[in-house]
C-alpha positions in Angstrom: 0.0 0.0 0.0 1.2 3.5 -0.8 2.3 5.3 2.4 0.9 8.5 0.8 3.7 11.0 1.0 2.5 14.2 -0.6 4.4 15.2 -3.7 6.7 18.1 -2.8 6.2 17.5 0.9 9.5 16.8 2.6 7.9 15.6 5.8 7.9 11.8 6.3 4.6 10.0 6.0 3.1 9.2 9.4 3.3 5.7 10.8 -0.4 5.2 11.5 -1.0 4.5 15.2 -4.5 3.6 16.5 -7.0 6.2 15.4 -8.4 8.6 18.0 -11.8 8.3 16.4 -12.8 4.8 15.4 -16.2 6.2 14.2 -14.3 8.3 11.6 -12.3 5.2 10.5 -15.6 3.3 10.1 -17.0 6.2 7.9 -13.9 6.1 5.8 -14.0 2.3 5.3 -17.6 2.3 4.3 -17.0 5.2 1.9 -14.0 3.8 0.2 -15.7 0.4 -0.1 -18.6 2.0 -2.0 -16.4 4.0 -4.2 -14.0 1.4 -5.7 -14.0 -1.4 -8.1 -11.7 -4.3 -9.0 -11.5 -8.0 -8.1 -9.3 -7.6 -5.1 -8.9 -4.0 -4.0 -6.6 -3.4 -1.1 -7.7 -3.1 2.5 -9.2 0.4 3.1 -8.2 0.5 6.8 -4.5 1.4 6.4 -5.5 4.3 4.1 -7.9 5.6 6.7 -5.4 5.2 9.5 -2.8 7.1 7.5 -5.3 9.9 6.8 -6.4 10.1 10.4 -2.8 10.5 11.6 -2.3 13.3 9.1 -5.4 15.0 10.5 -4.0 14.6 14.0 -0.6 16.2 13.3 0.8 18.4 16.1 0.8 21.6 14.1 -2.9 21.6 13.7 -5.3 23.5 15.9 -8.3 24.0 13.7 -7.6 21.7 10.7 -8.1 18.6 12.9 -10.1 15.4 12.7 -12.9 17.4 14.4 -13.0 19.7 11.4 -13.0 16.7 9.1 -16.0 15.2 11.0 -17.9 18.5 10.9 -17.4 18.8 7.1 -18.5 15.3 6.5 -21.6 16.0 8.6 -22.5 19.1 6.6 -22.0 17.1 3.4 -24.5 14.6 4.6 -26.9 17.5 5.2 -26.4 18.8 1.7 -25.9 15.5 -0.2 -29.2 15.8 -2.2 -27.7 18.8 -4.0 -24.5 17.0 -5.2 -24.2 15.1 -8.4 -21.8 12.6 -6.7 -22.0 12.9 -2.9 -19.4 10.2 -2.4 -16.9 12.1 -4.5 -17.5 15.1 -2.3 -17.0 13.0 0.8 -13.7 11.6 -0.6 -12.6 15.2 -1.3 -13.4 16.2 2.3 -11.1 13.5 3.6 -8.3 14.8 1.4 -8.9 18.5 1.3 -6.5 19.3 4.2 -4.7 16.0 4.4 -1.5 17.9 3.7 -1.4 20.9 6.0 1.6 22.9 6.8 0.6 26.5 7.7 4.0 27.8 6.5 3.4 26.4 3.0 1.3 27.9 0.2 0.6 24.7 -1.8 -1.3 22.6 0.7 -4.3 22.1 -1.5 -2.3 21.1 -4.5 -0.3 18.6 -2.5 -3.5 17.3 -1.0 -5.0 16.9 -4.4 -1.9 15.0 -5.7 -2.0 12.8 -2.6 -5.7 11.9 -3.4 -4.8 11.1 -7.0 -2.1 8.7 -5.9 -3.9 7.0 -3.0 -7.3 6.7 -4.5 -6.0 5.3 -7.8 -4.1 2.6 -5.9 -7.1 1.9 -3.6 -9.2 1.0 -6.6 -11.3 4.1 -7.3 -12.1 4.6 -10.9 -10.1 7.3 -12.8 -13.0 9.6 -13.5 -14.0 9.8 -9.9 -10.3 10.3 -8.8 -10.0 13.2 -11.1 -13.2 14.7 -9.7 -12.0 14.4 -6.2 -8.7 16.1 -7.0 -10.5 18.9 -8.8 -12.7 19.4 -5.7 -9.7 19.5 -3.4 -8.1 22.2 -5.5 -11.4 24.2 -5.4 -10.9 24.8 -1.7 -8.2 27.3 -2.5 -10.9 29.8 -3.5 -14.2 28.4 -2.3 -15.7 29.9 -5.4 -17.2 27.2 -7.6 -18.7 28.0 -11.0 -22.5 28.1 -11.2 -23.8 24.7 -11.8 -20.8 22.9 -10.1 -23.1 21.0 -7.8 -20.3 18.9 -6.2 -18.1 22.0 -5.7 -21.0 23.9 -4.2 -21.6 21.2 -1.6 -17.9 20.8 -0.6 -17.4 24.6 -0.3 -20.6 25.1 1.7 -19.6 22.3 4.0 -16.1 23.6 4.5 -17.3 27.2 5.2 -20.2 26.2 7.5 -17.9 26.9 10.5 -18.3 30.6 9.7 -21.9 30.4 10.8 -21.3 29.1 14.3 -22.5 30.8 17.5 -20.3 33.7 18.5 -18.6 31.5 21.1 -17.9 28.8 18.5 -16.7 31.3 15.9 -14.4 32.9 18.4 -12.9 29.4 19.2 -12.5 28.8 15.5 -10.7 32.1 14.9 -8.5 31.5 17.9 -7.5 28.1 16.7 -6.6 29.5 13.3 -4.4 32.1 15.0 -2.7 29.3 16.9 -1.9 27.5 13.7 -0.1 30.7 12.5 1.6 31.4 15.8 4.9 31.7 13.9 3.5 34.8 12.1 4.0 38.2 13.8 0.8 39.8 15.0 0.7 42.7 12.5 1.4 40.4 9.5 -1.3 38.0 10.7 -3.9 40.7 11.1 -3.2 42.0 7.6 -3.3 38.5 6.0 -6.4 37.4 7.9 -8.2 40.6 7.1 -7.4 40.1 3.4 -8.9 36.6 3.6 -12.0 37.9 5.4 -12.6 40.7 2.9 -12.3 38.2 0.0 -15.0 36.1 1.6 -17.3 39.0 2.2 -16.7 40.1 -1.4 -18.3 36.8 -2.7 -21.8 37.3 -4.0 -22.8 34.4 -1.8 -20.8 32.6 0.8 -23.0 29.5 0.4 -24.1 28.3 -3.0 -26.6 25.6 -2.2 -30.1 26.8 -1.3 -30.0 24.9 2.0 -26.6 26.3 3.0 -27.6 29.8 2.1 -30.8 29.6 4.1 -29.2 28.1 7.1 -25.8 29.8 7.3 -25.4 32.9 5.1 -26.7 35.6 7.5 -24.8 34.3 10.6 -21.6 33.7 8.7 -21.6 37.2 7.2 -22.2 38.7 10.7 -19.4 36.6 12.2 -16.9 37.4 9.5 -17.8 41.1 9.5 -17.3 41.2 13.3 -13.9 39.5 13.2 -12.8 41.9 10.5 -13.9 44.9 12.6 -11.9 43.4 15.6 -8.9 43.1 13.4 -9.2 46.8 12.4 -10.1 45.8 8.9 
């Protein structure tokens, strides 16, 4: 089985200890089993173990297995909108599988990781390509109109913006911790730029369900954080 090093990532692949969340491993196993073909595809468990350790790396504070679980839950809520809900779920597993805050190509490395691992695991080439495309889409969270899979993934990933004020504050604090190596002034400037880009989108949430449930709260939270940053 491929150990799933990310192309261009000099960090060694993790060694896959016991997962901290067996329920997530069960979700992965069921998902991959549905999504692959072939007479004797490899055991899905080692792939899931490897992914879960990646999501549990020490540099993460927000981009953790808890975030993965939340995105998967939101995809389940929005699944009727997607053309291929399982491709979206696979993309969720890989969308931050490579995450080094000091690097600028995490999404690309994560997409390439998905291409290598899913092909080896027996997922058909067309679906692998779609998963990689979706992972790359999380750079901008700005899918084209009619990109139903992209709309679901992006809505699910951004749903954290619509949390309660307390939950949103915890999210923002966790993001700041991940970028603890960045000086305060530089972080404020960079974070404010990201928040302004989000607010500049015509809609944060593209599915009708996501828009109805989360748009107003998310815009309020993002606008409040921007004000607090002096943005």
